[in-house]
mmCIF file of the N, C-alpha and C atoms, coordinates in Angstrom:
data_MODEL
# 
_entry.id   MODEL 
# 
loop_
_atom_site.group_PDB 
_atom_site.id 
_atom_site.type_symbol 
_atom_site.label_atom_id 
_atom_site.label_alt_id 
_atom_site.label_comp_id 
_atom_site.label_asym_id 
_atom_site.label_entity_id 
_atom_site.label_seq_id 
_atom_site.pdbx_PDB_ins_code 
_atom_site.Cartn_x 
_atom_site.Cartn_y 
_atom_site.Cartn_z 
_atom_site.occupancy 
_atom_site.B_iso_or_equiv 
_atom_site.pdbx_formal_charge 
_atom_site.auth_seq_id 
_atom_site.auth_comp_id 
_atom_site.auth_asym_id 
_atom_site.auth_atom_id 
_atom_site.pdbx_PDB_model_num 
ATOM 1   N N  . MET A 1 1  ? 44.737 -58.514 4.603   1.00 0.00 ? 1  MET A N  1 
ATOM 2   C CA . MET A 1 1  ? 44.656 -59.669 3.648   1.00 0.00 ? 1  MET A CA 1 
ATOM 3   C C  . MET A 1 1  ? 46.057 -59.473 3.179   1.00 0.00 ? 1  MET A C  1 
ATOM 4   N N  . TYR A 1 2  ? 46.182 -60.732 2.689   1.00 0.00 ? 2  TYR A N  1 
ATOM 5   C CA . TYR A 1 2  ? 48.055 -61.062 1.540   1.00 0.00 ? 2  TYR A CA 1 
ATOM 6   C C  . TYR A 1 2  ? 48.085 -60.257 0.017   1.00 0.00 ? 2  TYR A C  1 
ATOM 7   N N  . VAL A 1 3  ? 46.471 -60.756 0.021   1.00 0.00 ? 3  VAL A N  1 
ATOM 8   C CA . VAL A 1 3  ? 46.429 -60.319 -1.581  1.00 0.00 ? 3  VAL A CA 1 
ATOM 9   C C  . VAL A 1 3  ? 45.339 -59.394 -1.843  1.00 0.00 ? 3  VAL A C  1 
ATOM 10  N N  . SER A 1 4  ? 45.755 -58.604 -2.841  1.00 0.00 ? 4  SER A N  1 
ATOM 11  C CA . SER A 1 4  ? 45.572 -57.117 -2.532  1.00 0.00 ? 4  SER A CA 1 
ATOM 12  C C  . SER A 1 4  ? 44.627 -56.768 -3.922  1.00 0.00 ? 4  SER A C  1 
ATOM 13  N N  . ASP A 1 5  ? 43.423 -56.339 -3.435  1.00 0.00 ? 5  ASP A N  1 
ATOM 14  C CA . ASP A 1 5  ? 42.131 -55.387 -4.169  1.00 0.00 ? 5  ASP A CA 1 
ATOM 15  C C  . ASP A 1 5  ? 42.901 -55.556 -5.916  1.00 0.00 ? 5  ASP A C  1 
ATOM 16  N N  . ALA A 1 6  ? 44.084 -55.129 -6.149  1.00 0.00 ? 6  ALA A N  1 
ATOM 17  C CA . ALA A 1 6  ? 44.664 -54.804 -7.284  1.00 0.00 ? 6  ALA A CA 1 
ATOM 18  C C  . ALA A 1 6  ? 45.200 -56.451 -8.109  1.00 0.00 ? 6  ALA A C  1 
ATOM 19  N N  . VAL A 1 7  ? 45.444 -57.011 -7.566  1.00 0.00 ? 7  VAL A N  1 
ATOM 20  C CA . VAL A 1 7  ? 45.826 -58.198 -8.386  1.00 0.00 ? 7  VAL A CA 1 
ATOM 21  C C  . VAL A 1 7  ? 45.188 -58.927 -8.008  1.00 0.00 ? 7  VAL A C  1 
ATOM 22  N N  . VAL A 1 8  ? 43.555 -59.189 -7.259  1.00 0.00 ? 8  VAL A N  1 
ATOM 23  C CA . VAL A 1 8  ? 42.177 -59.905 -7.792  1.00 0.00 ? 8  VAL A CA 1 
ATOM 24  C C  . VAL A 1 8  ? 41.893 -59.506 -8.724  1.00 0.00 ? 8  VAL A C  1 
ATOM 25  N N  . ARG A 1 9  ? 41.522 -58.094 -8.496  1.00 0.00 ? 9  ARG A N  1 
ATOM 26  C CA . ARG A 1 9  ? 40.930 -57.281 -10.222 1.00 0.00 ? 9  ARG A CA 1 
ATOM 27  C C  . ARG A 1 9  ? 41.953 -57.823 -11.279 1.00 0.00 ? 9  ARG A C  1 
ATOM 28  N N  . LYS A 1 10 ? 43.162 -57.859 -11.073 1.00 0.00 ? 10 LYS A N  1 
ATOM 29  C CA . LYS A 1 10 ? 43.688 -57.933 -12.388 1.00 0.00 ? 10 LYS A CA 1 
ATOM 30  C C  . LYS A 1 10 ? 43.557 -59.298 -13.292 1.00 0.00 ? 10 LYS A C  1 
ATOM 31  N N  . ILE A 1 11 ? 43.391 -60.349 -12.126 1.00 0.00 ? 11 ILE A N  1 
ATOM 32  C CA . ILE A 1 11 ? 43.470 -62.127 -12.310 1.00 0.00 ? 11 ILE A CA 1 
ATOM 33  C C  . ILE A 1 11 ? 41.743 -61.922 -13.348 1.00 0.00 ? 11 ILE A C  1 
ATOM 34  N N  . MET A 1 12 ? 40.565 -61.551 -12.634 1.00 0.00 ? 12 MET A N  1 
ATOM 35  C CA . MET A 1 12 ? 40.206 -61.426 -12.836 1.00 0.00 ? 12 MET A CA 1 
ATOM 36  C C  . MET A 1 12 ? 39.408 -61.092 -14.419 1.00 0.00 ? 12 MET A C  1 
ATOM 37  N N  . LYS A 1 13 ? 40.082 -59.933 -14.058 1.00 0.00 ? 13 LYS A N  1 
ATOM 38  C CA . LYS A 1 13 ? 40.255 -59.365 -15.607 1.00 0.00 ? 13 LYS A CA 1 
ATOM 39  C C  . LYS A 1 13 ? 40.780 -60.262 -16.660 1.00 0.00 ? 13 LYS A C  1 
ATOM 40  N N  . GLU A 1 14 ? 41.992 -61.260 -16.574 1.00 0.00 ? 14 GLU A N  1 
ATOM 41  C CA . GLU A 1 14 ? 42.932 -61.484 -17.075 1.00 0.00 ? 14 GLU A CA 1 
ATOM 42  C C  . GLU A 1 14 ? 41.861 -62.920 -17.751 1.00 0.00 ? 14 GLU A C  1 
ATOM 43  N N  . ALA A 1 15 ? 41.234 -63.079 -16.540 1.00 0.00 ? 15 ALA A N  1 
ATOM 44  C CA . ALA A 1 15 ? 40.133 -64.681 -16.763 1.00 0.00 ? 15 ALA A CA 1 
ATOM 45  C C  . ALA A 1 15 ? 39.085 -63.699 -17.332 1.00 0.00 ? 15 ALA A C  1 
ATOM 46  N N  . GLY A 1 16 ? 38.489 -62.635 -18.400 1.00 0.00 ? 16 GLY A N  1 
ATOM 47  C CA . GLY A 1 16 ? 38.025 -62.459 -18.726 1.00 0.00 ? 16 GLY A CA 1 
ATOM 48  C C  . GLY A 1 16 ? 36.581 -61.406 -18.460 1.00 0.00 ? 16 GLY A C  1 
ATOM 49  N N  . ALA A 1 17 ? 36.430 -61.199 -17.176 1.00 0.00 ? 17 ALA A N  1 
ATOM 50  C CA . ALA A 1 17 ? 35.339 -60.794 -16.549 1.00 0.00 ? 17 ALA A CA 1 
ATOM 51  C C  . ALA A 1 17 ? 35.544 -58.456 -17.127 1.00 0.00 ? 17 ALA A C  1 
ATOM 52  N N  . GLU A 1 18 ? 34.545 -58.425 -17.194 1.00 0.00 ? 18 GLU A N  1 
ATOM 53  C CA . GLU A 1 18 ? 34.571 -56.951 -17.622 1.00 0.00 ? 18 GLU A CA 1 
ATOM 54  C C  . GLU A 1 18 ? 34.272 -56.343 -16.598 1.00 0.00 ? 18 GLU A C  1 
ATOM 55  N N  . ARG A 1 19 ? 33.290 -56.503 -15.591 1.00 0.00 ? 19 ARG A N  1 
ATOM 56  C CA . ARG A 1 19 ? 32.728 -55.163 -14.824 1.00 0.00 ? 19 ARG A CA 1 
ATOM 57  C C  . ARG A 1 19 ? 32.914 -56.971 -12.804 1.00 0.00 ? 19 ARG A C  1 
ATOM 58  N N  . ILE A 1 20 ? 33.416 -56.096 -11.927 1.00 0.00 ? 20 ILE A N  1 
ATOM 59  C CA . ILE A 1 20 ? 33.251 -57.036 -10.753 1.00 0.00 ? 20 ILE A CA 1 
ATOM 60  C C  . ILE A 1 20 ? 33.386 -56.402 -9.172  1.00 0.00 ? 20 ILE A C  1 
ATOM 61  N N  . SER A 1 21 ? 32.721 -56.300 -8.368  1.00 0.00 ? 21 SER A N  1 
ATOM 62  C CA . SER A 1 21 ? 31.819 -56.005 -7.003  1.00 0.00 ? 21 SER A CA 1 
ATOM 63  C C  . SER A 1 21 ? 32.704 -55.989 -6.328  1.00 0.00 ? 21 SER A C  1 
ATOM 64  N N  . LYS A 1 22 ? 32.874 -55.236 -5.784  1.00 0.00 ? 22 LYS A N  1 
ATOM 65  C CA . LYS A 1 22 ? 33.719 -54.984 -4.329  1.00 0.00 ? 22 LYS A CA 1 
ATOM 66  C C  . LYS A 1 22 ? 33.791 -56.503 -3.729  1.00 0.00 ? 22 LYS A C  1 
ATOM 67  N N  . GLU A 1 23 ? 32.337 -56.983 -3.664  1.00 0.00 ? 23 GLU A N  1 
ATOM 68  C CA . GLU A 1 23 ? 31.902 -57.671 -3.152  1.00 0.00 ? 23 GLU A CA 1 
ATOM 69  C C  . GLU A 1 23 ? 32.325 -58.731 -3.262  1.00 0.00 ? 23 GLU A C  1 
ATOM 70  N N  . ALA A 1 24 ? 32.654 -58.923 -5.105  1.00 0.00 ? 24 ALA A N  1 
ATOM 71  C CA . ALA A 1 24 ? 33.097 -60.206 -5.329  1.00 0.00 ? 24 ALA A CA 1 
ATOM 72  C C  . ALA A 1 24 ? 35.088 -59.951 -4.795  1.00 0.00 ? 24 ALA A C  1 
ATOM 73  N N  . ILE A 1 25 ? 35.860 -59.042 -5.258  1.00 0.00 ? 25 ILE A N  1 
ATOM 74  C CA . ILE A 1 25 ? 37.197 -59.484 -4.496  1.00 0.00 ? 25 ILE A CA 1 
ATOM 75  C C  . ILE A 1 25 ? 37.302 -59.605 -3.639  1.00 0.00 ? 25 ILE A C  1 
ATOM 76  N N  . VAL A 1 26 ? 36.191 -59.138 -2.805  1.00 0.00 ? 26 VAL A N  1 
ATOM 77  C CA . VAL A 1 26 ? 36.506 -59.256 -1.005  1.00 0.00 ? 26 VAL A CA 1 
ATOM 78  C C  . VAL A 1 26 ? 36.267 -60.379 -1.183  1.00 0.00 ? 26 VAL A C  1 
ATOM 79  N N  . GLU A 1 27 ? 35.615 -61.291 -1.705  1.00 0.00 ? 27 GLU A N  1 
ATOM 80  C CA . GLU A 1 27 ? 35.104 -63.282 -1.922  1.00 0.00 ? 27 GLU A CA 1 
ATOM 81  C C  . GLU A 1 27 ? 36.750 -63.334 -2.242  1.00 0.00 ? 27 GLU A C  1 
ATOM 82  N N  . MET A 1 28 ? 37.001 -63.207 -3.064  1.00 0.00 ? 28 MET A N  1 
ATOM 83  C CA . MET A 1 28 ? 38.296 -63.530 -3.169  1.00 0.00 ? 28 MET A CA 1 
ATOM 84  C C  . MET A 1 28 ? 39.729 -63.727 -3.080  1.00 0.00 ? 28 MET A C  1 
ATOM 85  N N  . GLN A 1 29 ? 39.370 -62.857 -2.096  1.00 0.00 ? 29 GLN A N  1 
ATOM 86  C CA . GLN A 1 29 ? 40.837 -61.863 -1.175  1.00 0.00 ? 29 GLN A CA 1 
ATOM 87  C C  . GLN A 1 29 ? 40.473 -63.270 -0.212  1.00 0.00 ? 29 GLN A C  1 
ATOM 88  N N  . LYS A 1 30 ? 39.558 -63.588 0.271   1.00 0.00 ? 30 LYS A N  1 
ATOM 89  C CA . LYS A 1 30 ? 39.410 -64.323 1.472   1.00 0.00 ? 30 LYS A CA 1 
ATOM 90  C C  . LYS A 1 30 ? 39.847 -66.167 0.911   1.00 0.00 ? 30 LYS A C  1 
ATOM 91  N N  . TYR A 1 31 ? 38.993 -66.430 -0.532  1.00 0.00 ? 31 TYR A N  1 
ATOM 92  C CA . TYR A 1 31 ? 39.457 -68.188 -0.857  1.00 0.00 ? 31 TYR A CA 1 
ATOM 93  C C  . TYR A 1 31 ? 41.308 -67.836 -0.855  1.00 0.00 ? 31 TYR A C  1 
ATOM 94  N N  . MET A 1 32 ? 42.052 -66.867 -1.851  1.00 0.00 ? 32 MET A N  1 
ATOM 95  C CA . MET A 1 32 ? 43.041 -67.048 -2.143  1.00 0.00 ? 32 MET A CA 1 
ATOM 96  C C  . MET A 1 32 ? 43.833 -66.595 -0.785  1.00 0.00 ? 32 MET A C  1 
ATOM 97  N N  . ASN A 1 33 ? 43.255 -65.705 0.744   1.00 0.00 ? 33 ASN A N  1 
ATOM 98  C CA . ASN A 1 33 ? 44.237 -65.815 1.408   1.00 0.00 ? 33 ASN A CA 1 
ATOM 99  C C  . ASN A 1 33 ? 44.506 -67.247 2.325   1.00 0.00 ? 33 ASN A C  1 
ATOM 100 N N  . LYS A 1 34 ? 42.985 -67.743 2.110   1.00 0.00 ? 34 LYS A N  1 
ATOM 101 C CA . LYS A 1 34 ? 43.162 -68.883 2.988   1.00 0.00 ? 34 LYS A CA 1 
ATOM 102 C C  . LYS A 1 34 ? 43.695 -70.027 1.792   1.00 0.00 ? 34 LYS A C  1 
ATOM 103 N N  . LEU A 1 35 ? 43.861 -70.214 0.713   1.00 0.00 ? 35 LEU A N  1 
ATOM 104 C CA . LEU A 1 35 ? 44.212 -71.453 0.147   1.00 0.00 ? 35 LEU A CA 1 
ATOM 105 C C  . LEU A 1 35 ? 46.034 -71.126 -0.011  1.00 0.00 ? 35 LEU A C  1 
ATOM 106 N N  . ALA A 1 36 ? 46.711 -69.881 0.385   1.00 0.00 ? 36 ALA A N  1 
ATOM 107 C CA . ALA A 1 36 ? 47.403 -69.617 0.614   1.00 0.00 ? 36 ALA A CA 1 
ATOM 108 C C  . ALA A 1 36 ? 47.685 -69.760 1.715   1.00 0.00 ? 36 ALA A C  1 
ATOM 109 N N  . PHE A 1 37 ? 47.386 -69.245 2.471   1.00 0.00 ? 37 PHE A N  1 
ATOM 110 C CA . PHE A 1 37 ? 48.564 -69.436 4.067   1.00 0.00 ? 37 PHE A CA 1 
ATOM 111 C C  . PHE A 1 37 ? 48.048 -71.605 4.356   1.00 0.00 ? 37 PHE A C  1 
ATOM 112 N N  . ASP A 1 38 ? 47.461 -71.727 4.011   1.00 0.00 ? 38 ASP A N  1 
ATOM 113 C CA . ASP A 1 38 ? 47.424 -73.065 4.319   1.00 0.00 ? 38 ASP A CA 1 
ATOM 114 C C  . ASP A 1 38 ? 48.373 -74.045 3.791   1.00 0.00 ? 38 ASP A C  1 
ATOM 115 N N  . THR A 1 39 ? 48.510 -73.226 1.961   1.00 0.00 ? 39 THR A N  1 
ATOM 116 C CA . THR A 1 39 ? 49.514 -74.600 1.729   1.00 0.00 ? 39 THR A CA 1 
ATOM 117 C C  . THR A 1 39 ? 50.931 -73.444 2.567   1.00 0.00 ? 39 THR A C  1 
ATOM 118 N N  . ALA A 1 40 ? 51.347 -72.468 2.659   1.00 0.00 ? 40 ALA A N  1 
ATOM 119 C CA . ALA A 1 40 ? 52.315 -72.731 3.519   1.00 0.00 ? 40 ALA A CA 1 
ATOM 120 C C  . ALA A 1 40 ? 52.738 -72.911 4.658   1.00 0.00 ? 40 ALA A C  1 
ATOM 121 N N  . SER A 1 41 ? 51.673 -73.313 5.365   1.00 0.00 ? 41 SER A N  1 
ATOM 122 C CA . SER A 1 41 ? 51.214 -74.019 6.605   1.00 0.00 ? 41 SER A CA 1 
ATOM 123 C C  . SER A 1 41 ? 52.156 -75.227 6.494   1.00 0.00 ? 41 SER A C  1 
ATOM 124 N N  . LYS A 1 42 ? 51.485 -75.928 5.545   1.00 0.00 ? 42 LYS A N  1 
ATOM 125 C CA . LYS A 1 42 ? 52.257 -77.361 4.917   1.00 0.00 ? 42 LYS A CA 1 
ATOM 126 C C  . LYS A 1 42 ? 52.715 -77.072 4.423   1.00 0.00 ? 42 LYS A C  1 
ATOM 127 N N  . ALA A 1 43 ? 53.765 -76.114 4.151   1.00 0.00 ? 43 ALA A N  1 
ATOM 128 C CA . ALA A 1 43 ? 54.491 -76.492 3.729   1.00 0.00 ? 43 ALA A CA 1 
ATOM 129 C C  . ALA A 1 43 ? 56.117 -76.038 4.094   1.00 0.00 ? 43 ALA A C  1 
ATOM 130 N N  . VAL A 1 44 ? 55.657 -75.158 5.254   1.00 0.00 ? 44 VAL A N  1 
ATOM 131 C CA . VAL A 1 44 ? 56.697 -75.180 6.688   1.00 0.00 ? 44 VAL A CA 1 
ATOM 132 C C  . VAL A 1 44 ? 56.736 -76.010 7.496   1.00 0.00 ? 44 VAL A C  1 
ATOM 133 N N  . LYS A 1 45 ? 55.321 -77.102 7.535   1.00 0.00 ? 45 LYS A N  1 
ATOM 134 C CA . LYS A 1 45 ? 55.233 -77.967 8.161   1.00 0.00 ? 45 LYS A CA 1 
ATOM 135 C C  . LYS A 1 45 ? 56.021 -79.362 7.892   1.00 0.00 ? 45 LYS A C  1 
ATOM 136 N N  . LEU A 1 46 ? 56.311 -79.242 6.599   1.00 0.00 ? 46 LEU A N  1 
ATOM 137 C CA . LEU A 1 46 ? 57.066 -80.503 5.122   1.00 0.00 ? 46 LEU A CA 1 
ATOM 138 C C  . LEU A 1 46 ? 58.804 -79.910 5.884   1.00 0.00 ? 46 LEU A C  1 
ATOM 139 N N  . SER A 1 47 ? 58.647 -79.176 5.594   1.00 0.00 ? 47 SER A N  1 
ATOM 140 C CA . SER A 1 47 ? 60.927 -78.806 5.010   1.00 0.00 ? 47 SER A CA 1 
ATOM 141 C C  . SER A 1 47 ? 60.413 -79.264 7.301   1.00 0.00 ? 47 SER A C  1 
ATOM 142 N N  . LYS A 1 48 ? 59.829 -78.222 8.201   1.00 0.00 ? 48 LYS A N  1 
ATOM 143 C CA . LYS A 1 48 ? 60.265 -78.845 9.367   1.00 0.00 ? 48 LYS A CA 1 
ATOM 144 C C  . LYS A 1 48 ? 60.536 -80.591 9.647   1.00 0.00 ? 48 LYS A C  1 
ATOM 145 N N  . HIS A 1 49 ? 59.393 -81.405 9.551   1.00 0.00 ? 49 HIS A N  1 
ATOM 146 C CA . HIS A 1 49 ? 60.260 -83.130 9.078   1.00 0.00 ? 49 HIS A CA 1 
ATOM 147 C C  . HIS A 1 49 ? 60.996 -83.653 8.427   1.00 0.00 ? 49 HIS A C  1 
ATOM 148 N N  . ALA A 1 50 ? 61.557 -82.850 7.553   1.00 0.00 ? 50 ALA A N  1 
ATOM 149 C CA . ALA A 1 50 ? 62.952 -82.328 6.467   1.00 0.00 ? 50 ALA A CA 1 
ATOM 150 C C  . ALA A 1 50 ? 63.927 -82.225 7.360   1.00 0.00 ? 50 ALA A C  1 
ATOM 151 N N  . LYS A 1 51 ? 63.908 -81.775 8.723   1.00 0.00 ? 51 LYS A N  1 
ATOM 152 C CA . LYS A 1 51 ? 65.086 -81.202 9.709   1.00 0.00 ? 51 LYS A CA 1 
ATOM 153 C C  . LYS A 1 51 ? 65.212 -79.934 8.646   1.00 0.00 ? 51 LYS A C  1 
ATOM 154 N N  . ARG A 1 52 ? 64.817 -79.591 8.254   1.00 0.00 ? 52 ARG A N  1 
ATOM 155 C CA . ARG A 1 52 ? 64.945 -77.843 7.190   1.00 0.00 ? 52 ARG A CA 1 
ATOM 156 C C  . ARG A 1 52 ? 64.711 -76.533 7.204   1.00 0.00 ? 52 ARG A C  1 
ATOM 157 N N  . LYS A 1 53 ? 65.385 -75.259 7.587   1.00 0.00 ? 53 LYS A N  1 
ATOM 158 C CA . LYS A 1 53 ? 64.708 -74.497 7.781   1.00 0.00 ? 53 LYS A CA 1 
ATOM 159 C C  . LYS A 1 53 ? 64.405 -73.678 7.120   1.00 0.00 ? 53 LYS A C  1 
ATOM 160 N N  . THR A 1 54 ? 65.112 -74.161 5.465   1.00 0.00 ? 54 THR A N  1 
ATOM 161 C CA . THR A 1 54 ? 64.139 -73.422 4.522   1.00 0.00 ? 54 THR A CA 1 
ATOM 162 C C  . THR A 1 54 ? 63.237 -74.419 3.672   1.00 0.00 ? 54 THR A C  1 
ATOM 163 N N  . ILE A 1 55 ? 62.217 -73.306 3.075   1.00 0.00 ? 55 ILE A N  1 
ATOM 164 C CA . ILE A 1 55 ? 61.164 -73.903 2.441   1.00 0.00 ? 55 ILE A CA 1 
ATOM 165 C C  . ILE A 1 55 ? 61.696 -74.109 0.793   1.00 0.00 ? 55 ILE A C  1 
ATOM 166 N N  . GLU A 1 56 ? 61.656 -75.926 0.559   1.00 0.00 ? 56 GLU A N  1 
ATOM 167 C CA . GLU A 1 56 ? 62.121 -75.781 -1.083  1.00 0.00 ? 56 GLU A CA 1 
ATOM 168 C C  . GLU A 1 56 ? 60.936 -75.794 -1.909  1.00 0.00 ? 56 GLU A C  1 
ATOM 169 N N  . VAL A 1 57 ? 60.748 -75.701 -3.162  1.00 0.00 ? 57 VAL A N  1 
ATOM 170 C CA . VAL A 1 57 ? 59.652 -75.350 -4.552  1.00 0.00 ? 57 VAL A CA 1 
ATOM 171 C C  . VAL A 1 57 ? 59.066 -76.720 -4.242  1.00 0.00 ? 57 VAL A C  1 
ATOM 172 N N  . SER A 1 58 ? 59.897 -77.642 -3.577  1.00 0.00 ? 58 SER A N  1 
ATOM 173 C CA . SER A 1 58 ? 59.372 -79.243 -3.497  1.00 0.00 ? 58 SER A CA 1 
ATOM 174 C C  . SER A 1 58 ? 58.157 -79.516 -2.419  1.00 0.00 ? 58 SER A C  1 
ATOM 175 N N  . ASP A 1 59 ? 58.759 -78.283 -1.433  1.00 0.00 ? 59 ASP A N  1 
ATOM 176 C CA . ASP A 1 59 ? 57.295 -78.932 0.059   1.00 0.00 ? 59 ASP A CA 1 
ATOM 177 C C  . ASP A 1 59 ? 55.986 -77.480 0.049   1.00 0.00 ? 59 ASP A C  1 
ATOM 178 N N  . ILE A 1 60 ? 56.534 -76.833 -1.396  1.00 0.00 ? 60 ILE A N  1 
ATOM 179 C CA . ILE A 1 60 ? 55.249 -75.970 -1.915  1.00 0.00 ? 60 ILE A CA 1 
ATOM 180 C C  . ILE A 1 60 ? 54.314 -77.115 -2.938  1.00 0.00 ? 60 ILE A C  1 
ATOM 181 N N  . ARG A 1 61 ? 55.701 -77.729 -3.956  1.00 0.00 ? 61 ARG A N  1 
ATOM 182 C CA . ARG A 1 61 ? 54.738 -78.522 -4.394  1.00 0.00 ? 61 ARG A CA 1 
ATOM 183 C C  . ARG A 1 61 ? 53.953 -79.847 -3.932  1.00 0.00 ? 61 ARG A C  1 
ATOM 184 N N  . LEU A 1 62 ? 54.580 -80.374 -3.150  1.00 0.00 ? 62 LEU A N  1 
ATOM 185 C CA . LEU A 1 62 ? 53.855 -81.461 -2.017  1.00 0.00 ? 62 LEU A CA 1 
ATOM 186 C C  . LEU A 1 62 ? 52.419 -80.455 -1.173  1.00 0.00 ? 62 LEU A C  1 
ATOM 187 N N  . ALA A 1 63 ? 52.370 -79.871 -0.250  1.00 0.00 ? 63 ALA A N  1 
ATOM 188 C CA . ALA A 1 63 ? 52.037 -79.062 0.201   1.00 0.00 ? 63 ALA A CA 1 
ATOM 189 C C  . ALA A 1 63 ? 50.504 -78.980 -0.769  1.00 0.00 ? 63 ALA A C  1 
ATOM 190 N N  . MET A 1 64 ? 50.602 -78.703 -2.270  1.00 0.00 ? 64 MET A N  1 
ATOM 191 C CA . MET A 1 64 ? 49.829 -78.607 -3.075  1.00 0.00 ? 64 MET A CA 1 
ATOM 192 C C  . MET A 1 64 ? 49.012 -79.218 -3.041  1.00 0.00 ? 64 MET A C  1 
ATOM 193 N N  . ARG A 1 65 ? 49.744 -80.555 -3.490  1.00 0.00 ? 65 ARG A N  1 
ATOM 194 C CA . ARG A 1 65 ? 49.179 -81.743 -3.882  1.00 0.00 ? 65 ARG A CA 1 
ATOM 195 C C  . ARG A 1 65 ? 47.641 -82.907 -2.112  1.00 0.00 ? 65 ARG A C  1 
ATOM 196 N N  . GLU A 1 66 ? 48.151 -81.760 -1.064  1.00 0.00 ? 66 GLU A N  1 
ATOM 197 C CA . GLU A 1 66 ? 48.190 -82.745 0.254   1.00 0.00 ? 66 GLU A CA 1 
ATOM 198 C C  . GLU A 1 66 ? 45.846 -81.990 -0.070  1.00 0.00 ? 66 GLU A C  1 
# 
């Protein structure tokens, strides 16, 4: 997994959760990992389309809009 248990727990605590089950953390990790991977994949395609090797902020922003 790309996003650690601790990061998910911290985000959920900051969002107001008092207690979080292990199953909830795992489910949130799955969602966040898929979202991050899909966004990264789109950003890579966008940078390649622009004939660049470097992924730029604009690629990430465009990828998140799609």
